[in-house]
DRENDO-1510 file (C-alpha; in Angstrom, 1 decimal, always signed):
<recs>
REC; n; res; u; v; w
REC; 1; MET; -22.0; +157.2; -3.6 .
REC; 2; ILE; -25.5; +158.2; -2.6 .
REC; 3; PRO; -26.4; +161.7; -3.9 .
REC; 4; SER; -26.6; +164.3; -1.1 .
REC; 5; SER; -30.1; +165.3; -2.2 .
REC; 6; PHE; -31.4; +161.9; -1.1 .
REC; 7; PHE; -30.9; +162.8; +2.5 .
REC; 8; ASN; -33.1; +165.8; +2.1 .
REC; 9; VAL; -36.3; +163.8; +1.7 .
REC; 10; SER; -37.5; +164.2; +5.3 .
REC; 11; SER; -40.6; +162.0; +4.8 .
REC; 12; ILE; -38.4; +158.8; +4.4 .
REC; 13; LEU; -39.2; +156.1; +7.0 .
REC; 14; HIS; -37.1; +153.1; +5.9 .
REC; 15; ILE; -33.6; +153.1; +4.4 .
REC; 16; GLY; -32.2; +149.6; +3.5 .
REC; 17; ILE; -29.2; +149.5; +1.2 .
REC; 18; VAL; -27.4; +146.5; +2.6 .
REC; 19; ASN; -24.9; +144.3; +0.7 .
REC; 20; ASN; -23.8; +146.7; -2.0 .
REC; 21; ASN; -20.6; +148.6; -2.7 .
REC; 22; ILE; -21.7; +152.0; -1.7 .
REC; 23; GLN; -19.0; +154.3; -0.2 .
REC; 24; GLY; -18.6; +157.8; +1.1 .
REC; 25; THR; -19.6; +159.2; +4.5 .
REC; 26; LEU; -22.9; +159.7; +6.3 .
REC; 27; PRO; -24.0; +163.4; +6.4 .
REC; 28; LEU; -23.4; +165.1; +9.7 .
REC; 29; ASN; -27.0; +166.2; +9.9 .
REC; 30; LEU; -28.4; +162.8; +9.1 .
REC; 31; GLY; -30.7; +162.6; +12.1 .
REC; 32; ASN; -31.9; +166.1; +11.7 .
REC; 33; ALA; -32.6; +165.8; +7.9 .
REC; 34; LEU; -34.4; +162.5; +8.3 .
REC; 35; PRO; -36.3; +162.9; +11.6 .
REC; 36; ASN; -39.0; +160.3; +10.7 .
REC; 37; LEU; -36.7; +157.4; +10.2 .
REC; 38; ILE; -37.7; +154.2; +11.9 .
REC; 39; HIS; -35.4; +151.8; +10.1 .
REC; 40; PHE; -31.8; +152.6; +9.0 .
REC; 41; GLY; -29.7; +149.7; +7.6 .
REC; 42; ILE; -26.5; +150.2; +5.6 .
REC; 43; ASP; -24.8; +146.8; +6.4 .
REC; 44; ASN; -22.0; +145.5; +4.3 .
REC; 45; ASN; -21.0; +148.6; +2.3 .
REC; 46; ASN; -17.9; +150.8; +2.4 .
REC; 47; PHE; -19.1; +153.8; +4.4 .
REC; 48; SER; -16.3; +155.5; +6.3 .
REC; 49; ALA; -15.8; +158.3; +8.9 .
REC; 50; PRO; -17.4; +158.5; +12.3 .
REC; 51; ILE; -21.1; +157.9; +13.1 .
REC; 52; PRO; -22.9; +161.2; +13.0 .
REC; 53; ALA; -24.0; +162.4; +16.4 .
REC; 54; SER; -27.2; +163.7; +14.9 .
REC; 55; LEU; -28.5; +160.2; +14.5 .
REC; 56; SER; -29.8; +160.4; +18.1 .
REC; 57; ASN; -32.3; +163.0; +16.8 .
REC; 58; ALA; -34.0; +160.4; +14.7 .
REC; 59; SER; -35.8; +159.4; +17.9 .
REC; 60; ASN; -38.3; +157.0; +16.2 .
REC; 61; LEU; -35.6; +154.6; +15.1 .
REC; 62; TYR; -36.2; +151.0; +16.1 .
REC; 63; HIS; -33.4; +149.4; +13.9 .
REC; 64; LEU; -29.9; +150.9; +13.5 .
REC; 65; GLY; -27.7; +148.6; +11.4 .
REC; 66; LEU; -24.2; +149.7; +10.4 .
REC; 67; VAL; -22.5; +146.3; +10.2 .
REC; 68; GLY; -19.5; +145.7; +7.9 .
REC; 69; ASN; -18.4; +149.1; +6.9 .
REC; 70; GLN; -15.3; +151.2; +7.6 .
REC; 71; LEU; -16.7; +153.4; +10.3 .
REC; 72; HIS; -14.3; +154.6; +13.0 .
REC; 73; GLY; -14.0; +156.8; +16.0 .
REC; 74; GLN; -16.2; +156.9; +19.1 .
REC; 75; VAL; -19.9; +155.9; +19.1 .
REC; 76; PRO; -21.8; +159.1; +19.8 .
REC; 77; SER; -24.5; +159.4; +22.5 .
REC; 78; LEU; -27.7; +157.6; +21.4 .
REC; 79; LYS; -29.7; +158.7; +24.4 .
REC; 80; LYS; -32.8; +159.9; +22.5 .
REC; 81; LEU; -33.4; +156.6; +20.7 .
REC; 82; HIS; -35.9; +155.4; +23.2 .
REC; 83; ARG; -37.7; +153.1; +20.8 .
REC; 84; LEU; -34.6; +151.3; +19.6 .
REC; 85; GLN; -34.9; +147.5; +19.4 .
REC; 86; ARG; -31.8; +146.5; +17.4 .
REC; 87; LEU; -28.4; +148.2; +17.5 .
REC; 88; VAL; -25.8; +146.3; +15.4 .
REC; 89; LEU; -22.4; +148.0; +14.9 .
REC; 90; ASN; -20.2; +145.0; +14.4 .
REC; 91; GLN; -17.3; +144.6; +11.9 .
REC; 92; ASN; -16.2; +148.3; +11.8 .
REC; 93; HIS; -13.2; +150.1; +13.3 .
REC; 94; LEU; -15.1; +151.8; +16.1 .
REC; 95; GLY; -13.4; +152.6; +19.4 .
REC; 96; SER; -9.9; +153.6; +20.4 .
REC; 97; GLY; -8.5; +150.3; +21.6 .
REC; 98; GLU; -7.4; +152.0; +24.8 .
REC; 99; PHE; -8.5; +151.9; +28.3 .
REC; 100; GLY; -11.2; +154.5; +28.5 .
REC; 101; ARG; -14.9; +155.1; +27.7 .
REC; 102; ASP; -15.1; +153.3; +24.4 .
REC; 103; LEU; -18.4; +151.7; +25.5 .
REC; 104; GLY; -19.6; +154.7; +27.5 .
REC; 105; PHE; -22.5; +155.0; +25.0 .
REC; 106; LEU; -24.1; +151.9; +26.5 .
REC; 107; GLY; -25.0; +154.1; +29.5 .
REC; 108; ASP; -26.8; +156.4; +27.2 .
REC; 109; LEU; -29.2; +153.6; +26.2 .
REC; 110; ALA; -30.8; +153.6; +29.6 .
REC; 111; ASN; -34.2; +154.6; +28.3 .
REC; 112; ALA; -34.2; +152.2; +25.4 .
REC; 113; THR; -36.3; +149.7; +27.3 .
REC; 114; ARG; -37.3; +147.8; +24.1 .
REC; 115; LEU; -33.8; +146.9; +23.1 .
REC; 116; LYS; -33.5; +143.2; +22.3 .
REC; 117; VAL; -30.3; +143.0; +20.1 .
REC; 118; LEU; -27.0; +144.7; +20.8 .
REC; 119; GLY; -24.0; +143.7; +18.7 .
REC; 120; VAL; -20.7; +145.6; +18.9 .
REC; 121; ASN; -18.3; +142.7; +18.0 .
REC; 122; ILE; -15.3; +142.9; +15.8 .
REC; 123; ASN; -14.3; +146.5; +16.4 .
REC; 124; ASN; -11.5; +148.3; +18.3 .
REC; 125; PHE; -13.4; +148.8; +21.6 .
REC; 126; GLY; -11.0; +148.8; +24.6 .
REC; 127; GLY; -11.2; +149.3; +28.3 .
REC; 128; VAL; -13.6; +147.4; +30.6 .
REC; 129; LEU; -17.2; +146.4; +30.0 .
REC; 130; PRO; -18.8; +149.1; +32.0 .
REC; 131; GLN; -20.9; +148.4; +35.1 .
REC; 132; CYS; -23.7; +150.4; +33.3 .
REC; 133; ILE; -24.4; +147.0; +31.7 .
REC; 134; ALA; -26.7; +146.7; +34.6 .
REC; 135; ASN; -29.0; +149.0; +32.7 .
REC; 136; LEU; -29.6; +146.1; +30.4 .
REC; 137; SER; -31.2; +144.3; +33.3 .
REC; 138; SER; -34.6; +142.5; +33.3 .
REC; 139; SER; -34.3; +141.7; +37.0 .
REC; 140; LEU; -37.8; +142.2; +38.4 .
REC; 141; ASP; -36.5; +143.2; +41.9 .
REC; 142; ARG; -34.7; +146.2; +40.2 .
REC; 143; PHE; -37.6; +147.0; +37.9 .
REC; 144; TYR; -38.4; +150.1; +39.9 .
REC; 145; GLU; -35.1; +151.6; +38.9 .
REC; 146; VAL; -35.3; +154.0; +35.9 .
REC; 147; GLY; -34.0; +153.0; +32.5 .
REC; 148; LYS; -33.7; +149.2; +32.6 .
REC; 149; LEU; -33.4; +147.6; +29.2 .
REC; 150; ILE; -35.8; +144.8; +30.3 .
REC; 151; ASN; -36.0; +143.0; +27.0 .
REC; 152; LEU; -32.3; +142.3; +26.0 .
REC; 153; GLU; -32.0; +138.9; +24.4 .
REC; 154; TYR; -28.7; +139.1; +22.5 .
REC; 155; LEU; -25.4; +140.7; +23.5 .
REC; 156; ASN; -22.2; +140.3; +21.5 .
REC; 157; VAL; -19.0; +142.2; +22.4 .
REC; 158; SER; -16.6; +139.6; +21.0 .
REC; 159; GLN; -13.3; +140.2; +19.2 .
REC; 160; ASN; -12.5; +143.6; +20.7 .
REC; 161; MET; -9.8; +144.6; +23.3 .
REC; 162; LEU; -12.0; +144.6; +26.4 .
REC; 163; SER; -10.3; +143.7; +29.7 .
REC; 164; GLY; -11.1; +143.5; +33.4 .
REC; 165; GLU; -13.6; +141.1; +35.0 .
REC; 166; ILE; -16.9; +140.1; +33.6 .
REC; 167; PRO; -19.4; +142.4; +35.3 .
REC; 168; ALA; -21.5; +140.6; +37.9 .
REC; 169; SER; -24.4; +142.9; +36.7 .
REC; 170; LEU; -24.8; +140.7; +33.6 .
REC; 171; GLY; -26.6; +138.3; +35.8 .
REC; 172; SER; -29.5; +140.7; +36.0 .
REC; 173; CYS; -30.1; +140.3; +32.2 .
REC; 174; ILE; -32.2; +137.3; +32.8 .
REC; 175; LYS; -33.9; +137.4; +29.3 .
REC; 176; ILE; -30.6; +137.0; +27.5 .
REC; 177; GLU; -30.6; +133.9; +25.1 .
REC; 178; SER; -27.1; +134.5; +23.6 .
REC; 179; LEU; -24.1; +136.0; +25.3 .
REC; 180; ASP; -20.8; +136.2; +23.4 .
REC; 181; LEU; -17.6; +137.7; +25.1 .
REC; 182; GLN; -15.0; +135.7; +23.2 .
REC; 183; GLY; -11.8; +137.0; +21.9 .
REC; 184; ASN; -11.1; +139.7; +24.5 .
REC; 185; PHE; -8.9; +140.0; +27.6 .
REC; 186; PHE; -11.4; +139.3; +30.3 .
REC; 187; GLN; -9.9; +137.9; +33.4 .
REC; 188; GLY; -10.9; +136.5; +36.8 .
REC; 189; THR; -13.6; +133.9; +37.4 .
REC; 190; ILE; -17.1; +133.5; +35.8 .
REC; 191; PRO; -19.3; +135.5; +38.2 .
REC; 192; SER; -21.8; +133.4; +40.2 .
REC; 193; SER; -24.5; +135.9; +39.2 .
REC; 194; LEU; -24.6; +134.4; +35.7 .
REC; 195; GLY; -26.4; +131.5; +37.3 .
REC; 196; SER; -29.5; +133.6; +36.9 .
REC; 197; LEU; -29.4; +133.3; +33.1 .
REC; 198; ARG; -31.6; +130.2; +33.0 .
REC; 199; GLY; -32.9; +131.0; +29.5 .
REC; 200; ILE; -29.5; +131.3; +27.9 .
REC; 201; ARG; -29.1; +129.1; +24.8 .
REC; 202; ALA; -25.5; +130.1; +23.7 .
REC; 203; LEU; -22.6; +131.2; +25.9 .
REC; 204; ASN; -19.2; +131.9; +24.4 .
REC; 205; LEU; -16.4; +132.9; +26.7 .
REC; 206; SER; -13.5; +131.5; +24.7 .
REC; 207; GLY; -10.2; +133.2; +24.0 .
REC; 208; ASN; -9.9; +135.2; +27.2 .
REC; 209; ASN; -7.8; +135.0; +30.4 .
REC; 210; LEU; -10.5; +133.6; +32.6 .
REC; 211; SER; -9.5; +131.3; +35.5 .
REC; 212; GLY; -10.8; +129.3; +38.4 .
REC; 213; MET; -13.2; +126.4; +38.4 .
REC; 214; ILE; -15.9; +125.9; +35.8 .
REC; 215; PRO; -19.1; +126.8; +37.7 .
REC; 216; GLU; -21.4; +123.8; +38.4 .
REC; 217; PHE; -24.5; +126.0; +37.8 .
REC; 218; LEU; -23.8; +125.6; +34.0 .
REC; 219; GLU; -24.9; +122.0; +34.4 .
REC; 220; ARG; -28.3; +123.2; +35.5 .
REC; 221; PHE; -29.1; +125.3; +32.4 .
REC; 222; LYS; -31.9; +123.3; +30.8 .
REC; 223; VAL; -31.9; +125.1; +27.3 .
REC; 224; LEU; -28.2; +125.7; +26.9 .
REC; 225; GLN; -27.2; +124.3; +23.5 .
REC; 226; LEU; -23.8; +125.8; +22.9 .
REC; 227; LEU; -21.1; +126.4; +25.5 .
REC; 228; ASN; -17.5; +127.5; +24.5 .
REC; 229; LEU; -15.0; +127.9; +27.3 .
REC; 230; SER; -11.9; +127.1; +25.2 .
REC; 231; ASP; -8.5; +128.9; +25.4 .
REC; 232; ASN; -8.7; +130.2; +28.9 .
REC; 233; ASN; -7.0; +129.2; +32.2 .
REC; 234; PHE; -9.8; +127.2; +33.9 .
REC; 235; GLU; -8.7; +124.4; +36.2 .
REC; 236; GLY; -10.2; +121.5; +38.2 .
REC; 237; MET; -12.8; +119.0; +37.2 .
REC; 238; VAL; -15.0; +119.4; +34.1 .
REC; 239; PRO; -18.7; +119.1; +35.0 .
REC; 240; ILE; -20.5; +116.1; +33.5 .
REC; 241; LYS; -24.2; +117.0; +33.6 .
REC; 242; GLY; -26.4; +119.1; +31.4 .
REC; 243; VAL; -24.7; +120.5; +28.3 .
REC; 244; PHE; -21.5; +118.8; +29.3 .
REC; 245; LYS; -23.0; +115.5; +28.3 .
REC; 246; ASN; -22.7; +116.7; +24.7 .
REC; 247; ALA; -19.1; +117.0; +23.5 .
REC; 248; THR; -20.2; +118.5; +20.2 .
REC; 249; ALA; -22.1; +121.3; +22.0 .
REC; 250; THR; -19.3; +122.1; +24.6 .
REC; 251; SER; -15.7; +123.0; +24.1 .
REC; 252; VAL; -13.1; +123.3; +26.9 .
REC; 253; ARG; -10.0; +122.8; +24.8 .
REC; 254; GLY; -7.0; +125.0; +25.5 .
REC; 255; ASN; -7.3; +124.8; +29.3 .
REC; 256; SER; -4.2; +122.9; +30.4 .
REC; 257; LYS; -5.2; +122.7; +34.0 .
REC; 258; LEU; -8.6; +121.0; +33.5 .
REC; 259; CYS; -9.1; +117.3; +34.1 .
REC; 260; GLY; -11.8; +114.7; +34.0 .
REC; 261; ALA; -14.4; +113.7; +31.5 .
REC; 262; TYR; -11.9; +111.9; +29.3 .
REC; 263; ARG; -14.8; +110.0; +27.6 .
REC; 264; SER; -16.1; +113.2; +26.1 .
REC; 265; PHE; -13.4; +115.9; +26.1 .
REC; 266; ASN; -9.8; +116.2; +25.3 .
REC; 267; CYS; -8.3; +116.7; +28.8 .
REC; 268; GLN; -4.9; +118.3; +28.5 .
REC; 269; ASN; -3.7; +117.8; +32.1 .
REC; 270; ALA; -1.3; +114.9; +32.0 .
REC; 271; ASN; -1.2; +114.7; +35.8 .
REC; 272; CYS; -4.9; +114.0; +36.1 .
REC; 273; ASN; -5.9; +110.4; +36.3 .
REC; 274; THR; -9.6; +110.9; +37.1 .
REC; 275; LEU; -12.0; +110.0; +34.4 .
REC; 276; THR; -15.1; +111.9; +35.6 .
REC; 277; ARG; -16.4; +113.5; +38.7 .
REC; 278; GLU; -18.6; +110.4; +39.3 .
REC; 279; ASP; -15.6; +108.1; +39.0 .
</recs>
């Protein structure tokens, strides 16, 4: 365990103790005791208990990394962390797993306009992905709205218990390069607004309950290098252009109603005799 006196050195700017076997809890007054922190990383240890609400008072933080611990409970408000660039909370036990406000703290990040990386995957977050995700927007026509996180490039909420539809507001996050929603209970169709994500390089929607046709706009993404739509309920023809030309970069397995593109993909619809859309 870290001696409690360590957290009384108020002049500390950086704390990085990743990849150790440190245990115990974070002090409740952490953000008040270390108000000058700009980097706090405790990844891959054995810290437990909830995240201290006082962390929001360390308002100079640009990196908050709590990956791979035993933290649990709700994520407190982080609304004072205006300079935050990286928030990674994955591989903990955060959230209730119930329909509610597990991800309500995302709305508190409205003023963190420098945020580039947001990872909350492999936790117990339940409920829906809130519409406040629009606050992660970089859409220029909404720039006049207060509190847009205009620089978000990486969003990972995979392997939680999120449900409902994929928010159409995600299409406003046009700087996103990697979007991972896999391993949840999302349903409905892929919103057409995601066609605005022209700079996306990796898109993972696998392991959900998504349905409908695979949108043809995915064919037009010039820099898309990884697309995983496996283990959903998509139907109809598999597109053949763009990333779909590369069977190693694209996965559509586990969608029994899909057909087409036999040359590249393992089509599981026995009633479909069409090889490709062109044929």
